[in-house]
C-alpha positions in Angstrom: 278.6 -61.0 134.7 281.2 -58.8 133.0 281.9 -55.9 135.3 282.3 -53.5 132.4 278.9 -54.5 131.0 277.3 -54.2 134.5 278.6 -50.6 134.7 277.1 -49.9 131.3 273.7 -51.2 132.4 273.8 -49.0 135.5 274.7 -46.0 133.3 271.6 -46.4 131.3 269.4 -48.1 133.8 266.5 -45.6 133.5 266.4 -46.1 129.7 264.7 -49.5 129.7 264.5 -50.0 126.0 268.1 -49.1 125.4 269.3 -51.4 128.1 267.2 -54.3 126.7 268.7 -53.6 123.2 272.2 -53.7 124.6 271.6 -57.0 126.4 269.8 -58.7 123.5 272.4 -57.5 120.9 275.3 -58.7 123.0 273.6 -62.1 123.6 272.7 -62.7 120.0 276.2 -61.8 118.7 278.0 -63.7 121.5 276.0 -66.8 120.7 276.0 -66.4 116.9 272.2 -66.6 116.7 270.5 -66.0 113.3 267.3 -63.9 113.8 265.4 -63.4 110.6 261.8 -63.8 111.6 261.1 -63.0 115.3 259.7 -59.4 115.5 260.4 -59.0 119.2 264.1 -59.9 119.1 264.6 -58.0 115.8 263.2 -54.9 117.4 265.9 -55.2 120.1 268.9 -55.6 117.8 271.3 -52.6 117.5 272.8 -51.3 114.3 276.6 -51.5 114.3 276.6 -47.8 113.6 274.7 -47.0 116.7 276.8 -44.9 119.1 275.7 -47.2 122.0 276.7 -50.3 120.1 280.3 -49.2 120.2 280.1 -49.3 124.0 279.4 -53.1 124.0 281.2 -54.1 120.8 284.4 -55.0 122.6 282.8 -56.9 125.5 283.2 -60.6 126.3 282.6 -63.1 123.5 280.8 -65.5 125.8 277.3 -64.7 127.1 275.3 -67.6 128.5 271.6 -67.7 129.3 272.4 -67.6 133.0 274.4 -64.4 132.4 271.4 -63.1 130.3 269.0 -63.7 133.2 271.4 -62.0 135.7 271.8 -59.0 133.4 268.0 -58.6 133.2 267.8 -58.7 137.1 270.7 -56.2 137.4 268.9 -53.9 134.9 265.9 -53.5 137.4 266.2 -50.0 139.0 266.9 -50.1 142.7 263.6 -48.4 143.5 261.7 -51.1 141.6 263.7 -53.9 143.3 262.6 -52.5 146.7 259.0 -52.2 145.7 258.7 -55.4 143.7 261.3 -57.5 145.6 263.0 -59.0 142.6 266.3 -60.8 143.2 268.5 -63.0 141.1 268.1 -66.7 142.0 271.3 -68.8 141.6 271.1 -71.5 139.0 271.7 -74.4 141.4 268.6 -73.3 143.4 266.4 -73.0 140.4 267.5 -76.3 139.0 267.1 -78.1 142.4 263.5 -76.7 143.0 262.5 -77.5 139.4 263.9 -81.0 139.4 262.7 -81.9 142.9 259.2 -80.5 142.3 258.8 -82.4 139.0 260.0 -85.6 140.6 257.0 -85.3 143.1 254.5 -85.3 140.2 252.6 -88.4 139.0 251.8 -87.0 135.5 253.6 -87.2 132.2 256.1 -84.3 131.9 254.8 -83.2 128.5 251.3 -82.7 130.0 251.9 -80.7 133.2 250.8 -77.1 133.6 253.4 -75.1 135.5 253.6 -71.5 136.6 255.6 -68.9 138.4 253.2 -66.4 139.9 255.8 -63.8 140.7 258.0 -64.6 137.7 260.2 -61.4 137.4 262.3 -61.7 134.3 261.4 -65.4 133.8 264.3 -67.2 135.4 262.2 -70.1 136.7 260.1 -70.2 133.5 263.3 -70.7 131.6 264.4 -73.6 133.9 261.0 -75.2 133.5 261.0 -74.9 129.7 264.6 -76.3 129.4 263.8 -79.2 131.7 260.6 -80.2 129.8 262.3 -79.8 126.5 265.4 -81.8 127.4 263.4 -84.7 129.0 260.6 -84.9 126.4 261.9 -83.6 123.1 258.9 -81.3 122.9 259.6 -78.1 121.0 260.1 -74.9 123.1 257.4 -73.0 121.2 254.9 -75.8 122.1 256.0 -75.8 125.7 255.6 -72.1 126.0 252.2 -72.1 124.4 250.8 -75.1 126.2 252.5 -75.7 129.5 254.2 -72.6 131.1 252.5 -69.6 132.6 254.0 -66.5 134.3 252.7 -63.5 136.2 254.4 -60.4 137.5 253.2 -57.0 138.7 255.9 -55.2 136.7 255.3 -54.8 133.0 259.0 -54.3 132.4 259.8 -57.7 133.9 257.2 -59.4 131.8 258.7 -57.8 128.7 262.1 -59.2 129.6 260.6 -62.6 130.3 259.2 -62.6 126.8 262.6 -61.7 125.4 264.3 -64.4 127.5 261.9 -67.1 126.4 261.9 -66.0 122.8 265.7 -66.2 122.7 265.5 -69.7 124.2 263.2 -70.8 121.4 265.4 -69.2 118.8 268.5 -70.9 120.3 266.6 -74.2 119.8 266.0 -73.6 116.1 262.5 -72.0 116.3 262.7 -68.5 114.7 259.0 -67.7 114.4 257.8 -64.2 113.9 255.9 -64.3 117.2 255.7 -66.8 120.0 252.5 -67.4 121.9 253.5 -67.1 125.6 251.2 -67.2 128.7 252.7 -64.2 130.4 250.5 -61.7 132.2 250.9 -58.3 134.0 249.0 -58.3 137.3 249.0 -58.5 141.0 249.2 -62.0 142.3 247.1 -60.9 145.4 244.0 -60.6 143.1 244.8 -62.4 139.8 242.2 -65.0 138.9 243.9 -67.9 137.1 240.6 -69.7 136.6 239.8 -67.2 133.8 242.2 -69.3 131.7 240.3 -72.2 130.3 243.1 -74.8 130.3 244.0 -73.9 133.9 240.4 -74.2 135.0 240.0 -77.6 133.2 243.1 -78.8 135.0 241.7 -77.7 138.3 244.7 -75.5 138.8 248.4 -75.9 138.1 250.3 -79.2 138.6 253.3 -77.2 139.6 254.1 -73.7 140.8 257.7 -72.7 141.5 259.4 -69.4 142.2 261.0 -66.9 144.4 258.2 -64.8 146.1 258.9 -61.1 146.3 261.2 -59.9 149.0 259.3 -56.8 150.0 259.3 -55.6 153.6 255.9 -54.5 155.1 256.9 -50.9 155.2 257.6 -50.9 151.4 254.4 -52.5 150.3 252.2 -50.2 148.1 248.8 -49.2 149.4 246.9 -51.1 146.8 248.7 -54.4 147.8 248.3 -53.7 151.5 244.5 -53.4 151.0 244.6 -56.7 149.1 246.5 -58.5 151.9 243.3 -58.4 153.9 241.8 -61.0 151.6 244.2 -63.7 152.7 244.1 -65.8 155.9 247.8 -65.8 156.4 248.1 -62.0 156.6 245.7 -61.5 159.5 248.3 -60.8 162.2 251.2 -58.5 162.7 252.6 -56.4 159.9 253.4 -59.2 157.3 256.0 -58.9 154.5 254.8 -59.5 151.0 256.2 -63.1 150.6 253.9 -64.5 153.3 250.6 -64.6 151.2 252.4 -66.3 148.3 252.2 -69.5 150.3 248.4 -69.4 150.5 248.1 -68.1 146.9 250.3 -70.9 145.6 248.4 -73.6 147.5 245.1 -72.2 146.2 246.2 -72.4 142.6 247.7 -75.9 142.5 245.4 -78.8 142.0 244.9 -81.7 144.4 248.0 -83.6 143.3 250.1 -80.4 142.6 253.4 -79.3 144.1 254.5 -75.8 145.2 258.3 -75.1 145.3 259.7 -71.9 146.7 263.0 -70.3 147.7 262.0 -67.8 150.3 263.1 -66.2 153.6 263.1 -68.4 156.6 261.8 -65.7 159.1 258.3 -67.2 159.0 259.5 -69.9 161.4 259.6 -67.5 164.3 258.4 -64.0 163.6 255.3 -62.4 165.1 254.3 -61.3 161.6 254.0 -64.9 160.4 251.8 -66.2 163.2 248.8 -66.4 161.0 250.8 -68.3 158.4 252.0 -70.9 160.9 248.4 -71.2 162.2 247.2 -71.7 158.7 249.8 -74.5 158.0 248.8 -76.2 161.3 245.1 -75.9 160.7 245.3 -77.2 157.2 247.9 -79.9 158.0 249.9 -78.6 155.1 252.3 -81.1 153.6 255.4 -79.1 154.0 259.1 -80.0 153.5 261.7 -77.4 154.5 265.4 -77.1 153.6 266.8 -74.3 155.8 270.0 -72.5 154.8 270.3 -70.9 158.3 272.6 -67.9 158.2 274.2 -68.7 154.8 273.4 -65.8 152.5 272.2 -67.4 149.2 271.5 -64.1 147.4 274.4 -61.9 146.6 274.1 -58.3 148.0 270.8 -59.3 149.7 270.7 -59.5 153.5 268.2 -62.3 153.6 268.2 -65.7 155.2 266.4 -68.3 153.2 265.0 -71.8 152.9 263.5 -73.9 150.2 259.9 -75.1 150.8 258.0 -77.8 149.0 254.2 -77.9 149.7 251.3 -80.0 148.7 247.6 -79.9 149.3 247.6 -83.6 150.5 247.3 -83.4 154.3 250.1 -84.4 156.6 250.3 -84.3 160.4 254.1 -83.6 160.2 256.7 -81.3 158.7 259.8 -82.6 157.1 262.8 -80.5 158.0 266.6 -80.3 157.5 269.4 -77.8 157.4 271.8 -77.5 154.5 274.3 -75.4 152.8 274.1 -74.5 149.1 277.2 -76.7 148.4 275.5 -79.7 150.1 272.1 -79.2 148.5 272.5 -81.8 145.7 273.5 -84.5 148.2 270.3 -84.2 150.4 268.4 -87.5 150.7 265.3 -88.6 152.6 267.4 -89.7 155.5 268.6 -86.1 156.2 265.1 -84.9 157.1 263.7 -84.8 160.6 259.9 -85.5 161.0 258.3 -83.0 163.3 254.6 -83.3 164.3 252.5 -80.2 164.0 251.0 -80.8 167.4 254.4 -80.4 168.9 254.9 -76.9 167.4 253.8 -73.6 168.9 252.3 -71.4 166.1 251.9 -68.4 168.4 255.4 -68.4 169.8 257.2 -69.7 166.7 258.3 -73.0 165.4 261.2 -74.9 166.9 262.6 -76.7 163.9 265.7 -78.8 164.3 266.8 -82.4 164.6 265.1 -84.5 167.3 268.0 -84.3 169.7 268.0 -80.5 169.6 264.3 -80.3 170.0 264.5 -82.6 173.0 267.2 -80.4 174.5 265.4 -77.2 173.9 262.2 -78.6 175.6 264.3 -79.6 178.6 265.7 -76.1 178.8 262.4 -74.3 178.5 260.6 -76.6 181.0 263.4 -76.3 183.6 262.5 -73.8 186.4 261.0 -70.5 185.4 261.2 -68.6 182.1 263.7 -65.7 182.2 261.1 -63.2 181.2 258.9 -64.1 184.2 261.7 -63.9 186.8 263.3 -60.7 185.7 262.3 -57.5 183.9 264.0 -57.3 180.5 263.9 -53.8 179.1 265.0 -52.0 175.9 267.0 -48.9 175.9 266.0 -45.3 175.2 265.0 -44.0 171.8 265.8 -40.3 171.1 265.4 -40.8 167.3 268.5 -38.6 167.0 271.2 -40.3 169.1 274.1 -38.5 167.4 272.6 -35.2 168.7 271.7 -36.1 172.3 274.5 -38.7 173.0 278.1 -37.8 172.9 281.6 -38.6 174.0 283.0 -35.4 175.6 286.1 -34.1 173.9 287.0 -32.5 177.2 285.4 -31.4 180.4 285.9 -29.0 183.3 284.1 -28.5 186.6 280.9 -27.2 185.0 280.8 -28.4 181.4 281.2 -31.3 179.1 282.3 -30.2 175.6 280.9 -31.5 172.2 282.5 -31.1 168.8 280.0 -30.8 166.1 280.5 -29.7 162.5 283.8 -28.0 163.3 282.4 -26.2 166.3 282.8 -26.7 170.0 279.8 -26.6 172.3 279.8 -26.6 176.1 277.0 -28.4 177.7 276.1 -28.2 181.4 277.0 -31.3 183.3 273.9 -31.0 185.5 271.6 -31.8 182.5 273.6 -34.8 181.5 273.2 -38.5 182.4 275.6 -41.4 182.0 274.6 -43.7 179.1 276.1 -46.8 177.5 275.5 -48.9 174.3 275.3 -52.6 175.2 275.7 -53.5 171.5 279.4 -52.8 171.7 280.0 -53.9 175.2 281.5 -57.3 176.2 283.2 -57.0 179.6 282.8 -54.9 182.8 286.2 -53.3 182.5 285.1 -51.7 179.2 282.4 -49.6 180.9 284.5 -46.5 181.8 285.9 -46.3 178.2 282.6 -46.9 176.4 280.3 -44.9 178.6 279.0 -41.7 177.1 276.9 -38.7 178.1 273.3 -38.0 177.3 271.6 -34.6 177.2 268.5 -35.3 179.4 265.9 -32.5 179.1 263.7 -34.0 181.9 263.3 -32.9 185.5 264.4 -36.2 187.1 265.0 -39.8 186.5 262.0 -41.2 188.3 258.3 -41.6 187.3 256.2 -39.7 186.6 258.5 -38.3 183.9 258.3 -34.5 183.4 259.9 -32.6 180.5 261.7 -29.4 181.5 259.6 -26.4 180.3 261.3 -24.5 177.5 261.6 -21.2 179.4 263.2 -23.0 182.3 265.5 -25.0 180.0 266.8 -21.9 178.3 267.3 -20.1 181.7 268.9 -22.9 183.7 270.8 -24.7 180.9 271.6 -22.0 178.3 274.5 -23.8 176.8 272.7 -27.1 176.3 269.7 -25.2 175.0 271.8 -23.3 172.5 273.5 -26.5 171.3 270.1 -28.3 170.7 268.7 -25.2 169.1 271.6 -25.4 166.6 270.2 -28.9 165.7 266.5 -27.9 165.7 266.0 -28.4 161.9 267.2 -32.0 162.2 265.2 -32.7 165.3 262.1 -31.4 163.6 262.6 -34.1 160.9 262.2 -37.0 163.2 259.4 -39.3 162.3 259.5 -37.6 158.8 258.4 -34.4 160.4 255.1 -35.9 161.7 256.2 -36.6 165.3 253.9 -35.6 168.1 256.3 -34.6 170.8 255.8 -32.6 174.0 258.4 -30.1 172.7 260.9 -29.9 169.8 263.7 -30.9 172.1 262.0 -33.9 173.7 263.1 -37.4 172.8 261.4 -39.2 170.0 260.1 -41.8 172.5 259.8 -41.8 176.3 260.6 -45.5 176.8 263.2 -46.5 179.4 263.8 -42.9 180.7 263.1 -43.7 184.3 264.8 -47.2 184.4 267.1 -47.5 187.4 268.7 -50.3 189.3 271.3 -53.1 189.2 271.3 -54.9 185.8 272.9 -57.1 183.2 273.5 -55.4 179.9 273.4 -57.4 176.6 273.3 -56.6 172.9 270.6 -56.9 170.2 272.7 -59.6 168.4 275.9 -61.5 169.1 278.0 -64.4 168.0 278.2 -65.6 171.6 276.5 -64.4 174.8 277.9 -61.4 176.6 276.1 -60.2 179.7 277.8 -57.3 181.6 276.9 -56.5 185.2 276.8 -52.8 186.3 276.0 -51.3 189.6 275.7 -47.8 188.2 272.0 -47.7 188.9 271.3 -44.4 187.2 273.1 -45.1 183.9 270.8 -45.3 181.0 271.2 -47.5 177.9 270.6 -47.4 174.2 270.9 -49.9 171.4 270.6 -52.9 173.7 268.8 -54.6 176.5 269.1 -54.8 180.3 267.9 -57.4 182.8 267.1 -55.9 186.2 267.2 -57.2 189.7 267.6 -55.8 193.2 270.1 -58.5 194.1 273.7 -58.3 192.9 274.3 -61.9 193.8 271.3 -63.0 191.7 272.6 -61.1 188.7 276.1 -62.5 189.0 274.8 -66.0 189.1 272.5 -65.3 186.2 275.5 -63.9 184.3 277.3 -67.2 184.7 274.3 -69.1 183.4 273.6 -66.8 180.4 277.2 -66.8 179.3 277.3 -70.6 179.5 277.2 -73.2 176.7 273.7 -74.0 177.7 272.3 -70.5 176.8 274.5 -70.3 173.7 273.2 -73.6 172.5 269.6 -72.4 173.2 270.1 -69.2 171.2 271.7 -71.0 168.2 268.7 -73.4 168.0 265.8 -71.0 168.7 266.9 -67.5 167.6 266.9 -65.7 164.3 270.3 -66.1 162.5 272.2 -63.2 160.9 275.3 -63.0 158.7 278.7 -64.1 160.0 277.3 -66.4 162.7 275.4 -63.7 164.6 272.1 -64.4 166.3 269.3 -62.2 167.5 269.1 -61.6 171.3 265.8 -59.8 171.1 263.6 -60.1 174.1 261.2 -62.4 172.3 264.0 -64.9 171.8 265.5 -64.8 175.3 262.5 -64.5 177.5 261.5 -68.2 177.3 264.8 -69.5 178.4 264.2 -71.6 181.5 266.2 -70.5 184.6 266.9 -73.6 186.7 266.4 -73.5 190.4 269.6 -73.4 192.5 270.0 -73.8 196.2 272.0 -71.2 198.1 275.0 -73.6 198.2 274.7 -74.2 194.4 274.7 -70.4 193.9 277.9 -70.1 195.9 279.4 -73.0 194.0 278.6 -71.3 190.7 280.1 -68.0 191.8 283.3 -69.8 192.9 283.8 -71.4 189.5 286.6 -69.7 187.7 286.8 -71.3 184.2 284.1 -71.3 181.6 284.6 -75.0 181.2 283.6 -75.6 184.8 280.6 -73.4 184.5 279.5 -75.1 181.3 279.9 -78.6 182.9 277.9 -77.5 185.9 274.9 -76.2 184.0 275.0 -79.0 181.4 274.5 -81.5 184.2 271.9 -79.3 185.8 269.8 -79.2 182.7 270.6 -82.8 181.8 271.6 -82.0 178.3 273.2 -84.3 175.7 274.5 -82.2 172.8 275.8 -85.1 170.7 274.2 -88.6 170.2 
């Protein structure tokens, strides 16, 4: 979309009617549409003398329907995007889902009932209408009246959907004063489609397509959270809003119907989607998945997505493949792997891949003992104000470390400080001295039971540290939005990991490849990362070799959650099931004596009996 026009939209984004008029006027003029009858579109045409018209008069002479849809999505205020989860779906995705879903139907195209139950500004409804019109010759106004239905919780989005579909009809030669469109404002979590006679007589929709709302659990409004309790798939964890749309969609298609979604792929593995996976397994849902992995399909949206096609007809298997957006149109039946439901673990998360990878992962997980059972894996501390408690001294003397904060220098007693390090930015042992920081530690000792220093003692024994923290008291009081229940205002936000000591391997929350850093600084604390503990240095050094090998890297790339730029999550839930093969004392010595990564990789590939390529 034209950058200048996008800036104009953002300038007036809180004035919905004005923005709509600008968008409609620009579209109508750019496409030379004659609008003499339609009341809705006429009410959105600007007079050439309007001061705001002058802002758009010189803009691009081309303005396609796809640009119109994008403009409407851009015109949604940021706060509404967060609450309602609306994002612009690229045209190739809409076209692919629409075409593929329709190809699965055994019903004349001019008779199907289709819907988008979270339609936003109507992008999928537009794709459906165009497809039906171009393949049947049926008029747009008849298609809108008889075959297409849309629902959204946002009244503004429904208004824009009406504008979009009206402009489509006008562009096809139908300039009626009003179009009858089946668009409704409502919450999909409670909307009853059976109140519509034609939907009820059809026993539901033949086709539902769309892009369920991308709303994180913490942003779901209270009314919707209460309604989530009515759906089976939201019984566990803290589910995001897209999750119930699978069950809602399946409920509202008929026996031979098809459900086609572009949605986030986190439901494969996350705790919050356990009930959804259990639901699919229990109902033997006919499910086909095209996973985009860590490719970001949506511009400016940090989401990792997949396309899902679902039917009510039961199936004992899932069809699965990975693809890129560029390869999407070339996917054929031969690209899909058939995975039996009984081979998947709904509780732990689904392992979806090709058959060779699935075989390899099962070999790895069944070899020896799971990492999480052999060694404690622990998170770092959580002060909830790391930039206050954790610092890199600007200088030090015999008694004090010095902190620079807001243009001032504060001395802090060394005796109240602890070494601390951030595994997220650590790759090698030699980096520890440079990366290590200091932590103001207002506790009596580093062993359990933990005891916070009493305020009077703190002020008396460590007056400089006390004075520094007191200068930050207003910010400390705002932790947990001011509702924190702490032992004292200067206590950490959480007490986790404050007494952790011992030899360990440090590793990050996420990484492109595995880095596990050994440290024998037993008292050094960590934040923003994980640590694997053991009393044996030798055991940890052998483990380091294994966890930095191709075997573990392969395991993570096939079982963990992907992020942008080739990163994968190294969260405890993803690493703890990795099987640690049994090694004799002589094998351990052999591993420790291997100098090149290639030699280490070869040793463990043979040990796990893996074949990475057919």
